[in-house]
C-alpha positions in Angstrom: 0.0 0.0 0.0 2.8 2.4 0.8 4.3 2.5 -2.7 0.8 3.2 -4.1 0.2 5.9 -1.6 3.6 7.4 -2.3 2.9 7.3 -6.0 -0.5 9.0 -5.5 1.1 11.7 -3.4 3.8 12.2 -6.1 1.2 12.5 -8.8 -0.8 15.0 -6.7 2.3 17.2 -6.3 3.1 17.0 -10.0 -0.5 17.8 -11.0 -0.6 20.7 -8.5 2.7 22.1 -9.9 1.4 21.6 -13.5 -1.9 23.3 -12.6 0.0 26.3 -11.0 2.2 26.6 -14.1 -0.8 26.5 -16.4 -2.6 29.2 -14.3 0.5 31.4 -14.4 0.9 30.9 -18.1 -2.7 31.8 -18.7 -2.4 34.8 -16.4 0.7 36.1 -18.2 -0.7 35.4 -21.7 -4.0 37.2 -20.9 -2.4 40.0 -18.8 -4.0 42.4 -18.4 -7.6 41.2 -18.8 -9.1 43.8 -16.5 -8.3 47.4 -15.4 -5.0 48.0 -13.7 -4.7 50.3 -10.7 -1.8 52.7 -10.5 -1.4 54.1 -6.9 0.1 57.5 -6.3 1.0 58.7 -2.8 0.3 62.3 -3.6 -2.7 64.5 -4.3 -3.9 65.0 -7.9 -2.2 67.6 -10.0 1.4 67.2 -8.8 4.3 66.0 -10.9 4.0 62.3 -9.8 0.3 62.3 -10.6 0.9 63.8 -14.0 3.6 61.3 -14.8 1.4 58.4 -13.6 -1.5 59.5 -15.8 0.6 60.1 -18.8 2.2 56.7 -18.6 -1.2 55.1 -17.8 -2.7 56.5 -20.9 0.1 55.2 -23.1 -0.1 51.7 -21.5 -3.9 51.6 -21.9 -3.5 52.3 -25.6 -0.8 49.6 -25.9 -2.5 46.9 -23.8 -6.2 47.6 -24.4 -7.1 47.9 -20.7 -7.6 51.0 -18.5 -4.8 52.1 -16.1 -6.6 53.9 -13.3 -4.7 56.3 -11.1 -5.7 56.1 -7.5 -4.4 59.0 -5.3 -3.6 58.0 -1.7 -1.8 60.9 -0.1 -0.7 60.9 3.6 2.2 59.9 5.9 4.8 61.0 3.4 3.5 58.4 0.9 3.8 55.5 3.5 0.0 54.9 3.3 0.2 54.4 -0.4 3.3 52.2 -0.3 1.8 49.9 2.4 -1.4 49.5 0.4 0.6 48.2 -2.6 2.7 45.9 -0.4 -0.4 44.2 0.9 -2.3 44.1 -2.4 -2.8 40.9 -4.4 0.5 40.3 -6.2 -1.2 39.7 -9.6 0.0 42.8 -11.6 -3.3 44.7 -11.2 -2.0 46.9 -8.4 1.1 49.0 -9.2 2.6 52.2 -7.8 4.2 55.2 -9.4 6.9 55.8 -6.8 9.4 58.6 -6.3 12.4 59.3 -4.1 10.3 59.1 -0.9 10.2 55.3 -1.4 13.9 55.2 -0.6 14.1 58.2 1.8 11.3 57.0 4.1 13.2 53.8 5.0 15.9 56.0 6.5 13.6 58.8 7.7 11.0 57.0 9.7 11.8 54.9 12.8 11.0 52.1 13.1 11.4 51.5 9.3 7.8 51.5 7.9 8.6 49.0 5.2 11.4 47.4 3.3 11.0 48.3 -0.3 13.8 46.0 -1.4 12.1 42.9 0.0 8.4 43.9 0.0 8.2 45.4 -3.5 9.6 44.5 -6.9 11.1 47.2 -9.1 9.4 47.1 -12.5 10.8 50.1 -14.4 12.3 53.5 -13.9 10.3 56.1 -15.8 12.0 59.4 -15.6 13.2 62.3 -13.5 12.5 66.0 -12.9 15.3 68.2 -11.4 15.0 70.1 -8.1 15.5 73.8 -8.5 16.7 76.5 -6.1 14.5 79.6 -6.5 14.6 83.0 -4.8 12.4 85.9 -4.1 13.3 88.5 -6.9 14.1 91.1 -4.3 17.0 89.2 -2.7 20.5 90.6 -3.5 21.9 87.3 -5.0 21.1 86.0 -8.5 23.7 83.2 -8.7 24.7 80.2 -6.6 28.1 81.8 -6.0 26.5 84.9 -4.6 24.1 82.8 -2.4 27.1 80.9 -1.0 28.9 84.2 -0.2 25.8 85.6 1.5 25.4 82.4 3.5 29.0 82.4 4.6 28.6 86.0 5.7 25.5 85.1 7.8 25.9 81.4 8.9 22.5 79.8 9.7 20.5 83.1 9.0 19.4 82.5 5.4 16.3 80.4 5.3 14.9 78.1 2.6 11.5 76.6 2.3 10.8 73.1 1.2 7.7 70.8 0.8 8.5 69.2 4.1 11.1 67.5 6.3 12.7 64.6 4.4 11.2 65.7 1.1 13.4 65.3 -1.9 14.0 69.1 -2.3 14.9 69.3 1.5 17.4 66.5 1.1 18.8 68.0 -2.0 19.6 71.3 -0.4 21.1 69.6 2.6 23.4 67.7 0.3 24.2 71.0 -1.5 24.9 72.9 1.7 27.3 70.2 2.9 29.1 70.3 -0.5 29.3 74.1 -0.4 30.3 74.3 3.3 27.4 76.6 4.2 24.7 76.5 6.9 21.1 77.3 5.8 18.0 77.4 7.9 15.4 74.9 6.8 11.7 75.9 7.1 9.5 72.9 6.3 6.0 73.3 4.8 3.1 70.9 4.1 3.7 70.8 0.4 5.4 72.8 -2.3 2.5 75.3 -2.9 2.6 77.0 0.5 6.4 77.0 0.5 6.3 78.8 -2.9 3.6 81.2 -1.7 5.7 82.4 1.3 8.9 82.8 -0.9 6.9 84.9 -3.3 5.5 86.9 -0.4 9.0 87.6 1.0 8.5 85.7 4.3 11.8 83.9 3.4 14.3 84.3 0.6 14.6 80.8 -0.9 12.5 77.8 -1.9 13.6 74.4 -3.1 11.0 72.4 -5.1 10.7 70.4 -8.3 11.1 72.3 -11.6 7.4 72.0 -12.6 6.0 73.7 -9.5 8.2 76.8 -9.9 7.7 77.3 -13.7 4.6 79.6 -13.7 6.1 81.8 -11.0 9.4 82.0 -12.8 7.6 83.0 -16.0 5.7 85.7 -14.3 8.8 87.1 -12.5 7.5 86.3 -9.0 10.5 84.0 -8.4 14.0 83.8 -10.0 15.6 80.4 -10.4 19.2 80.4 -9.4 20.1 76.8 -10.5 18.6 73.5 -11.7 20.1 70.6 -9.8 20.4 68.3 -12.9 23.4 67.2 -14.9 22.2 69.1 -18.0 20.1 72.2 -18.5 16.4 71.8 -18.2 14.2 72.1 -21.3 11.9 74.5 -19.5 14.7 76.6 -18.0 17.2 76.7 -20.9 18.8 79.9 -19.7 19.3 78.8 -16.1 22.7 77.2 -15.2 23.0 73.8 -13.8 24.4 73.2 -10.3 27.5 71.8 -12.1 27.9 75.0 -14.1 27.6 76.8 -10.8 30.8 75.2 -9.4 29.7 71.8 -8.3 30.5 69.3 -11.1 29.1 65.8 -10.5 26.4 67.1 -8.1 22.8 66.5 -9.0 19.4 66.2 -7.3 16.3 65.1 -9.1 12.9 63.7 -8.3 12.9 60.3 -10.0 9.8 58.3 -10.9 9.4 54.6 -11.3 6.8 51.8 -11.3 6.9 49.2 -8.5 4.6 46.2 -7.7 4.1 43.8 -4.8 7.1 41.5 -4.2 5.4 38.2 -5.2 4.1 39.5 -8.6 4.9 36.8 -11.2 8.1 37.4 -13.0 6.5 37.0 -16.5 4.0 39.8 -15.6 6.8 42.0 -14.3 8.8 41.4 -17.5 5.7 42.2 -19.7 5.0 45.4 -17.8 8.7 46.4 -18.1 8.7 45.8 -21.8 5.5 47.8 -22.3 6.8 50.7 -20.2 10.0 50.8 -22.2 7.9 50.9 -25.3 5.8 53.8 -23.9 8.9 55.8 -23.0 9.8 55.9 -26.6 6.6 57.5 -27.7 6.4 61.1 -28.7 3.5 61.7 -26.3 5.3 60.5 -23.2 8.5 62.2 -24.1 6.7 65.5 -24.7 4.7 65.3 -21.5 7.8 64.6 -19.5 9.5 67.6 -21.1 6.5 69.7 -20.3 6.9 69.0 -16.6 10.6 69.8 -16.8 11.9 66.2 -16.9 13.2 63.5 -19.1 12.4 59.8 -19.7 14.9 57.2 -18.5 14.8 53.8 -20.2 16.5 51.0 -18.5 16.3 47.5 -16.9 14.4 46.5 -13.8 17.7 45.7 -12.2 18.9 49.3 -12.8 15.8 50.6 -11.0 16.3 48.2 -8.1 19.9 49.3 -7.8 18.8 52.9 -7.8 16.4 52.3 -4.9 19.2 50.6 -2.9 21.8 53.3 -3.5 19.4 56.1 -2.8 18.4 54.4 0.5 22.0 54.2 1.5 22.6 57.8 0.5 19.6 59.1 2.5 20.5 57.0 5.5 23.9 58.8 5.7 22.4 62.2 5.3 19.5 61.6 7.8 22.0 60.4 10.4 24.6 63.2 9.9 22.0 66.1 9.6 19.7 64.6 12.2 16.6 65.0 9.9 13.3 64.1 11.4 10.0 63.5 9.6 7.1 66.0 9.9 
């Protein structure tokens, strides 16, 4: 009886494995056969939301299914991240992530999640540079003049940011360390109120992404001192880069990429990656990214995973040395 029972058990295991493989193959072949949700950890209208909707429209056209953006702001994007981590890993819940995905692992204690273990990197999408902008009435118009003013008044020149631990905040902390200056950080609840107070003269400087400053730079309400990207921005062609301002090799950008729950089947991840790469080559996506001051960044899933890892390590060092706390 034992050999028969053993044979039966073996057949059950083989059949179960075959069935699982068949289901996975059908899932991959038919994917997507229903709408896909793209979670965004910010309110509608911001740069991450715009990028998610732009990519979603292109993917919908390519794959014949809707890509629906779901905005879940709060807790520095941690609410959105956790909702994706706990979602069914079937490829129908994705997230358009940004730098906060890496930064929050260093910023919040205890660590709210482990993106490297609980999520899978699907594809990097693009980046938009951080800019340093100033009230037009301040006496400095270049980064060199700002540094000289800051050295003359250590800790007295203030800059606004969208919040403690935000990408622009971290970017200016990196810049200040490189320049050997001490600036006073004033955190706000988002880029809009930070910009409003810089325009109103409550403080001289603001650090935000390039898109948010654009209308105010065009109207003359703010002047952009530098873009923190390796090359000049398409929407600020006359503004020098931070490298041109004396800091070669320095850059700070808001990057965007798609992630999925960790157990998402590899063939689904590979298909998504291939379709995103295809979308990034379209005229519509490139133009939309240029319109928000950014650029598309094609590349492998491994490249994006490595970026998340290196960014987490970079932020860990800065958070520790500068004693940065979340809002």
